[in-house]
N, C-alpha and C positions, 0 to 999 in steps of 0.2 A: 838441703838437709845435711847435717853433720855426718860424714862418712863413718865416724867412730860410734855412731848411735847403735846400740845393740838391737838387732832385728831378728827375733827368734825364728821367723819363717825361713831365713837364709841358713840357719843352723840345723833345721829339721829335715834330714834327707828322706824321711818317710812320707812327706807330703805328696799326695797324688798317687801313692802306691797302695798295694793291698795291706801293707803293714799299718797304714793309718786308717784302714777301713774302706779305702776307695774301691768301688766296684762290688762291695760285699752284698749290697741290697739287690743286685741283679745277677748274682753269681748263678751259673748253670748247675742246679742241684735237683735231685729228685725230691719232690715234696714228701715229707715224712710225718705229716700230722696224723694223729690217731683219729681225728674226726673227719668224716667224709662230707660231701656237699649236703647230705641230708642230716648232718649232725650226729651220725652214728659212729660209735667207737670201733674203728677198723684200721688195719694197716693197709698201705697202698696195694700190696700184692693180694689182699683179700677182696679187693674191689674187682671182681670178675663178673663178666656178663655172658654166661654160657648160652650157646645156641642149642646145645644138646646136653641133657642130663640123663644118665643111664645107671641102672643098678645091675651089678653082676655078682654071681656067686663063684668064688674061687675056693675049691676044696672045703665047701660048707661055710665059707666066710663071706660076708656081704661087703662089697666094695662099690662105692659110687663114683662115677666118672663125670666130671664137669668139663665140657669141651667148648672153648671159645674159638670161633672161626678166625683163622689167621688172615692177615692182610695179604693182598695180592703180592706175589713175589716172596712170601714167607712160607715156611713149612715146619712141621714138627718132626718130619721124617718118618712118622709112624702114625697109625690110627689107634683109636681105642681098642679095636679088636686085636691089633698087634700087641698092645700092652697086656691085655687079658691073656692072650696066648702065651706070652713070655712068663707072666707071673704064675701061670699054671704049671710051669716047669720048675719053679723055685720051691725049695723045701717049705712045707706048710707052716712050720713054726715062724718063718720069716715074713709071712704075708697076713697072718691072722689078725694083727692089730692095726693094720693100715686101713683107714676109713675112706679116704678120698684120693683120687688121682685127678689132678687139675691140669688141663692143657690151657696155657695162658699166653695171650698175645701182649707182650710189653709195649709201652708207648715208645716213640722215637727218643724222647729224653731219657727214659729208663735204659734203653739200649746203649745210648751214648755214655751214660754215667755209671751204670751198674749192670752190664750185660752178663747173664749167666745161662748155662744150659738147663739147669734145674735147681731145685732147692727142696728142703724138708721143713715143714712147719709142724711142730709137735702138737699144736692145737690151733687149727685154722677156723675162722668163723666167716663163712661165705653165705650170706643170707640165712636161710634155715638149715644150711649144711654145716655141721660142726664135727671136727675130729682131726686126727693125725692126717696130714696131707703131703703127698709127693707132687711137686710141681714140675711140669715139663714146659719149657718156654720156647715159643716160636723163634726161628732163626731166618735171616734173610739169605736166600740162595745167591751165591756169587758175590756177596759183600766182601770187603777187605778188612779183616780184623788185624789191627796193627799192635805188635808188642815190641817194646824196647829190647835191644840186644843185652841190656844189663838185667839179666834174670837171676833171681835167687834159686836155690836148689829145688824148691817146690815147683816153681814155674818151669824150670828146665825139665823136671819129670813130667809135668803136664804137657809141655811141648812134644816130648817123646811120645806120650800117649796119643796126642792128636795126629802125629805122623802115622802111628800104628792104625788109627782109625781111617787113614787114607786121605786126609786133607792135603791139598796142595799148599806147600809152605815155601814162599820166596824169601830170600835173604838179601838185604841191602847193607850198606855200611852202618846204618843206624838202627834198623829194625827188622823184625820178622813179620811177614805179611801172610796171614792165613786166609785161604780162599775156600770156603765150604761149598760143596755141591749137595744136592738133595740126598744122594746116597751116603756121603760122608756125615751129613747131619743125622741121618738114620743110624749110622754106626755109632756115633757119639751119644745120642740121646737114648735110643732104645737099648743098645747092647752094653752101655757103660754107665751113663748118667742115672738111668732108672735103677740099676743095681747099686750104684754108689749111694744114692739117697736112701734106698732100702737098707743099706749097710749102716747108715746113721741110726735108723730106727732099731735095728738089731742090737746095736750097742746100748742105746737108751733103754731098751727092754731088759737087757742083761744087767745093766748097772743100776737101774732104778725101779722098773716095774716088777721084775721077777723077784719075789721074796727070797728065793733060794740062792740067787747070785748077786743080789743088790749090794752096793758098796757099804751099806749100813742097815741094821735092823730098823733104825728110825728112818721113816720115809723122808722126813724133812732134811735130815742129814745126808741121806743118799742122794737126794735131789741137788743139794748144794755141792756135794762132792763131784757129781757128774758134770755140772756146769763150771766147776772150778778147774777142771782139766784143761790144759792148753788146747786151743783149737786145732793145732797141728796133730795132736794125738787123735782127735776125732776124725780128722781128714785121713790120716794114715790108716786107721781102722777101716774106714769106708772104702778106701782105695784097695786095701787087701781083700776085703769082702767081695767087691765087684770083680776083682781079678780072679779070685778063687772060684766063685760061682760061674763067672763067664767062661773060665777054662773048662770046667766040668760040663757046661752046656754045649760047648764047642766039641768036646771029645765024644759026647753021646749023640751029636748031630742035631741038637735042638735049635742051635743058632749057627749061622744066620738062617733066616727063612724069608720067603717071598712075602711082600706086603699082602695083608688080608683085607679085602674090600668089604 
């Protein structure tokens, strides 16, 4: 073969790499189809199989708890009774519109790809249960959560909060290693994450649901303006809310408290 013949495969340095699509079909990602295995239109976090469903009344407001049994070695750090007890200490205005508290056990793949302490869904559909939902996600006791040392300002602030929660944090040349215990998981989920997610709802109520304080008299415009805000603004509001409410509850002796069986 003439060595001067143009051979395009020799010039394409992307062959066999992700840039050419190699490995994309088996990439480790969390499935995000809106259709579940029954053909129903749901998001993967709405596919919960609760072993316990309870209805509770908090200051004349009805809240339903969906509890998924955690895997062996995993914990939520708190029980439904702990959550109800804490919510009873929070100002009534901030709890009256939450419909669901969901204790959810994530899959191994979801933990690897998108691990969170909790989340807020403005409208969750879990079987026959529909409404605003605060999720609390099970965590593995003694696992090693690895963070790069190249942290942005938000991540640096979160690492500081995790230290304040009592988590053991080891430092290496390349990463931070966070090692949660059952008590520190309780500190993060019950005393901070629950209040943080509630803070997101408080802002949503203020900026969209409450006609007196909504961003616009037109509900469609108010809705668009709320979700047009940068996510960092929503996060900062929720962090401030959790910090302020948490500080008040600590000062009056409401938290911390022993687990309620």
